[in-house]
TILO-944730 format. One record per residue (C-alpha): x, z, y. Coordinates in steps of 0.001 Angstrom, whole numbers, plus 500000, padded with zeros to 6 digits. Each point is the difference from the previous one (the first is absolute). Layout:
N
XZY
...
***
This chain:
677
500792486601529280
503328501793500210
502590498221497676
501344501891497185
499617503263500201
501793501673497009
502893501123501657
499297503335500267
498502500748497049
500410503006497436
499932497839497136
502887498160498869
498044497187498643
498251499100503228
503669500289501865
500813497629497391
497385497505501359
501202500649503920
502033496668500452
497682497832498054
498528497010502492
496417501434499104
498700502016502078
499310503044497613
498063502909501683
499751503304498303
496778501057499027
498349502149502952
496860499346502532
501855497970502132
500818497230496999
496202500606499064
498522499481503325
502114497112500554
498184498646497418
496527500619501051
500379499310503319
501632496549499302
497644499170496747
503065499183497752
500398500884496749
502606501913498446
502992499497497440
500631503279498701
503185500240497590
500516503288498477
503314500874498326
502712502305499527
503580500313500956
501604499650496790
497212497176498813
502114496772498617
497180497494500386
499267501503503200
503484498955500775
499295496833498314
496866498856502390
501941501604502805
502938496983499795
497815497236498669
497213500865502867
500274502291502163
503433498864501435
498374496301500411
499244499044503333
497390497696498761
498157502608498122
500469502371502978
498698497918502801
496976499663497713
499238503569499079
501171500828504076
497150497574501300
497365500136497583
499649503557498280
501643503879501153
502558500668497683
500219503375498874
502723501888497756
499225503011497859
501983501824498183
498319501508496943
501839503336499364
499388500847503774
496540498999499959
498638500237496462
496667500119500873
499491496408501800
502499499294496976
496896500897497570
497115498794501841
501645496427499876
501218500128496144
496410500899499468
498695496832501814
502812498275498213
499385501072496150
496264499720500670
500693495845501493
502842499551497512
500501502485496907
503436500876500692
501801501417502982
503607500121501073
502414499672502766
500231498576502791
496387500306500347
499251496852502373
496296500694501372
497955497725502820
497724501882501565
497045500015502731
500600501177503573
498556503685498771
502210499879497044
497739499461497042
501798497156497275
498622496761499320
503182498805498234
502695501837498334
502807499131497795
503629500956498821
503324498375500232
499777496289501427
503009497842500013
499812497834502788
499655496868498914
497239498970497249
501566500654496308
499202499109496604
495996498999501414
499546502784502056
499672500149503842
503146501613501692
499985502398503351
499873496686502015
497203497957498469
498216503998499800
500401500166504092
498449496733500514
497324500470497922
499154503339501300
499806498643503807
497843497095498958
497696502367498639
500203502375502838
499482497184502248
497070497877498209
497985502859497887
501151503513501541
496190501212499143
500695499594496188
503039501954500274
498581502997501948
497356499951497550
502340500385497050
502343502511501716
496699501914500296
499054499983496175
503550500503498932
500481503047502581
496640501139498241
500957500010496527
503241501631501001
498038502834501898
497880499751496806
502866500335497231
501094503293501877
496623501850498917
500517498979496376
499301502851497997
499174499291496407
497488501857498467
501385503670498501
501390500637496985
500987503202497790
503599501023500375
501346501750496664
502887499592497605
498293497808498102
499644497827503190
503421500400500632
501327498851496754
498053496745500326
501758499393503301
503463500715498737
499181497741497131
499249496932502480
502579500990502264
502576499345497181
497974497062498956
502680497299501000
503044502523499927
502840497997498646
501901501947497055
502618498109499896
501210500066503700
497722502544501708
497863499508502596
496447498146500263
499154496407499196
502409496780500681
502307499396502907
500063500767502575
500601503717499233
499474502688502629
500873503574499463
496566500924498538
500421502910502096
496505501818499990
499985499472496322
503246501648499025
498529503195502323
497024500093498370
501635500255496298
502740502430501695
497231502582500543
498155499140496455
503567500697498637
501036502997501499
496293501694499226
499732498746496164
501433498204497227
498996496269500790
502043497740498189
498439496293501604
501081501855503668
502963501254498598
500938496351498852
498945498296502882
502105501913502333
503126500289497844
500294496205499647
498774499099503299
502558502535501743
502744498674497289
499779496064500706
500023500401503569
502878501928499960
502004497455497894
498742497102502056
500676498357503401
497754501733501752
502144503137499836
502247499728502509
503286500546497326
502812500353503319
498298501246502322
497086502271498499
495813499432500682
497972497391498931
499153496283501509
495919499193500693
499354498620496725
501132497620497486
499436496370499624
500263499673496612
498354502014496952
503189501785499043
500846502086503329
503039497837500071
499338497514503520
499067502131502891
498209499404503043
502729501778502073
498237501797503038
500495503790499332
496849502096501098
500070503569501065
496769500529497645
501028498727496752
503319501504500344
497979503160500968
497397500109497182
502606498633497294
502391503101500829
497009501710499238
499043498371496522
503804500229498958
500491503733501211
496940500981497765
500886497557497255
503283501841499686
498483503968499469
497581498552497267
502713497982498461
503276500986500803
502068497755497486
498649497011501579
502302499475502929
497631500153502637
501879502851501723
502780497674501411
496996497120501105
498617502812501973
503031501434500867
501521496384501230
496594498842501686
499951503358502257
503755499336501061
498668496237500850
497155501819502593
502489502530501050
502479497526501116
498713497122500642
496381500595501096
500150503286502100
500164500152503310
502111502150502675
496887502484500127
499421500184496709
497070497869499499
500323497172498075
500222495850500554
497034497780498873
501658496934498427
503026498327499162
499540495677500427
500633497896496705
501560497650502086
503520499335501713
502252497823501195
496596497830499635
499810499917496603
497834502505497786
501856502604497966
503514498798501580
500957503519500003
499500501253496367
501172496314497900
503269499256498872
502126497479498221
501755500565497417
503291498844501434
499288502699503009
500252502624497198
502897499034498113
501579500209503289
499128503405500901
500062501986496755
503270497694498394
500526500760496055
496734502423500006
497551496995500335
499336498449496923
498069502996498889
498179500740503071
499131496260500426
498514499953496244
498060503222500273
498487499167503162
498790496507498807
502472498111502736
500343496399498877
502373496979501873
496844498333500377
498148502810501691
496777502293498727
498173499814503575
497205497274500563
498574499625503680
496730501043499734
498350497496502227
501436496847497758
501790501353496952
503064498201500694
503180501624498724
502293501088502574
503039501398498006
499852503768500723
498869502602497830
498127502851500271
501497502970498153
497897501307497011
501264502094497056
499469500039496281
499449503430500004
500290503464501632
503360500470500813
500626503373501759
503087500615501853
501580497030497447
500341497467503055
500106502270503248
503338499037500833
499508496077500118
496852500708501606
501468501934502804
502574496947500285
497003497691500926
498012501833501879
502889500665502225
500416496096500404
496014499171500223
500677502535503689
502029497684500722
497548497596500265
497181499110502625
497259502733499222
496267499318499534
498087500653503257
498688503625500124
496329500984500970
500536502678501945
497119501290500936
498688502828497907
496231500369499306
498384503822499380
498571498997496624
502817498658498139
502151502872501482
497355501979498200
500790498450496795
503537500490500325
499860503629500935
497636500518496548
502924497892497843
502862501752501849
498928503632499122
498835499103496622
503697498558499638
501267503441500858
500970498282503174
498051502433502386
502089500585503037
499918496547500402
496233499861499716
499704503018502595
502317498287502311
497231496582499950
497123502786500057
501336501556503116
500843497055501757
496131498557499914
498695503485500735
501963500512502983
497832497001501553
496659501260501492
497433498192499309
501404498463496633
500610496491499981
499970497222498338
502747498412500413
503721500802501186
502227497132501717
503108501225501992
499304502907501706
496162498768500666
497040500895497560
496985498046499885
496310499637498705
497629503050499114
500618500087496144
497799498756497202
498764501198496989
502634499519497701
501456502730501691
498827501826497421
503242498723498385
501798502502502789
497228502876499736
500676499860495677
504156499976501002
499541502925502003
498109501643497147
502678499348497551
502229502052502012
497934502474500443
500421503419501450
500243499726503961
498903496535499889
496724500750498525
498917501135503024
500989496636501912
498319498469496658
496463501114500691
500187499521504073
501257496612499340
496747499008497147
497649501853502108
500982497571503294
499795497021497503
496476501290498866
498861500181503498
500479496512501004
499826498368496196
497179501155498552
496441498126499919
496741501572498412
499163496373498738
503175498822498307
502059502877499841
504148499750500685
500862496942502707
502949498524500352
499812499568503806
498177502108502253
498341499335503942
503456500707501222
501327496962498209
497480497457501294
499930498168496657
498389496151500252
497316499617497780
499085503454498450
502747502687498808
500940499715496638
498930501843496439
503439500105497919
498578501482496893
502100497559497605
503920500325499682
502202497034501036
504264499854500301
499091503945501398
497496502571498808
496481499943501355
499956502019502697
496712501302498853
501250501451496934
503030501898501910
497302501362501855
498412501551496701
503511501349499069
500548501455503340
496363501245499630
500763501925496790
503010501306501199
498822501484503245
497094502209497840
497242497605501153
499205499185496307
496329498877500838
500332497915502571
502411497833497465
497445500604497388
497695497930502499
502305497616500788
501033499040496482
495724499956499594
500401497775502761
502611497291498308
498802500389496263
498374496859499863
503387498248500817
502281502142497839
497576499261496919
499373496118500361
503493498935501847
502648502508498183
503067497677501012
499510500518503080
499419503834500227
502271501655498297
501089501816503036
496505501926499626
500023500207496870
503086502098500713
497821501758502553
497236500802497042
503028501893498053
500934502274503226
496199500981499998
499748499990496763
503004502079498326
497230501328497100
498440496312499336
496387501163501406
497793497462500559
499043498500504087
496362499060499546
499154496947502415
498658500206503374
496691498876501142
499446496605498911
500837497599502590
497884496426499354
501417496780501592
497659498247502677
501219496067500674
498410497674502439
500420496130499513
500400497997502541
501468502440502774
499290497394501873
497202497278499519
499551496488500629
496732499511501859
497563497646498707
497187499068502191
500430503233501766
499842502240496696
503249502004498869
499664500872496348
501910503258497903
500496501516497071
500366504022499271
500838501105496879
500701502868499121
502578501376496394
498990503196498792
503224502431498593
499743499821496141
496958502179498346
498569499695503474
496928497841501439
498499498857502776
496813501876500971
496620498178500698
499723501555503335
502135497575501747
499280498464503638
501613497391502157
499226499902503860
502070497572502522
499389500619503756
501254497434502674
498170496893498863
496737498341500483
499092499924496621
501077501510496574
498663499858496490
501458500852496317
499787496990497395
500488501706497224
500799503546498942
500794501009496244
502284501593497866
498942503709501220
500116502880496804
503211497711499107
503735500377500669
499567496876502180
497478499029502869
499685497350502012
498481498977503291
499156496614501247
498512500068503784
500055497332502990
500051500923503731
498749497651502538
502201499666503716
499800498112502686
503918500119501111
501930497898498374
502529502305499529
499627503716500266
499938503322497897
497550502867499007
499830503192497607
498369500082496688
499119503512498876
499878500352496250
498547503379498263
500421500704496250
501086502850497491
501312499704496248
499069502100497079
501123500757496571
497212501442497369
500717503130500826
500183499804503916
500151498216503510
501637500206502717
498884500375503939
499068496679501422
502880498441501447
499737498015503751
502410497035500616
500323497936503002
500847496392499388
501086497545502505
498620496675499444
501220496712501931
499143496513500556
501117496856501852
498933496293499492
***
């Protein structure tokens, strides 16, 4: 295996690790072939350039010679930039959430040579801490388990990979979408609204982009008091807090406290693009609230600090500089006095600056004597002179590192936002720069381009449609090209296609995350392109998620508003029953493998009595229990006699579901069976 192969990567995040003593490989066929041929497990580390805890784990572990020696000898270490390969990140994030119930970065995963995960986590300190194993201890444990109990790890990885594939096919039973169901969704979405401080829930607080955009859509269409209160309060509080950079404009990624005062300092293009759209639209709805000033200062941040020479936009500014989080952005009281002189006292009091400092390190909560500026109230031009003086002084400091790759989807959000905020020339220049590339890439770095677009390229289509005019034809072309590679008749829109060679399975990004659901943007684009029937069919497909998980589907509810501006009802599509097999891999007992198949009919439906199950490829097959027909659930317990200690077969299940008025045609489902001793 070549030593460290990251030096020529497009991704700044990968290049950050090129001098590590770990023999990092990019995710490519050469690295995967190495793992297969040498039967070595893969250690996969996923992060991004502006990720603070990614830097911490690098300094603690990946720069350590002892850790590097273990990784190099016993694993094939692979680094992935989640922004460069969102499909790989999504697959293993699903696996992490299935096993741990939460996610985060850096994502640390141990995989079989075939890329199937058997253990996952996030940040690990190098040494044991608070009763939890550190990364060194974990490596030794995995090395021993792979040596002594490899078959068990491989079987566990097969189970988890199957669960990931099944999660992609999970479509909840359909439900009617109507104005009343929208009202119910809004009520559930705003249930955690912090009326005093804005936002949703307690700390840490992330800008609730998708909820704000939905409430803006509602407020633009009709008088909706709850939606308007949520938007105005949240935007006002964020603009006053330290999450907004009062000196240089633009927003940091999130707040570590519940008042928006103490930020996690990285600045992301997608956050600032989404917030620029929000403040620009809010300024038109409520012109006396000062949102126009915040929008313009955010636009200027993008244009001054994030724009590449070709008119496209860079990804992010790091949280760290000079080896410390936030060093570029924080101030002591004495520093401000030295800069502002006699004008300092009023400024210090207004922006919450104290002698002891208001800034706490996120990890330790230790006070540093430094301050994050946060305002008492809207100030307009009142402190412009003082803030300009601070900006000039701050420019002398070492700047946070710039993630200078440019991503098509995030640039699409910027195009949309700049157009809405009346910076059309900048939006058009960005769009033109991307459209000069044929084929359209996912990523630009310097003068190089790479990667086929993923489903989130629909943000770019949406941006082109916002520009309108001659850009509409380009939007139609890109949309058609995306549909050709990313549409699946079984699961609908997929994040990735065959060209991406996504491990385990292509995912279906129905739910919102830090960025809006790409599936929702598919519907928004379909509506704008005049594909109303396709938009309604997609909404039917996702309606179960929309009614049962409104907190995670705000963008799909935006799509419903766009598809049904007159408040029409979308009836559910053909209901989808849920079929599960347990166990996925049976443990043999006296040459017998036992399984249970469960069929769960959608609400209002039952499983018909014409229910059959057969198994091919086994010595003997017998159904031991079959019950629950003409009820919402049916259970079949069966056993198979087999000769091999380990093997696979296939069951064929035939069933239909009915209401008291109709029965659907029989469904024939192939179910893979596996067993081992």
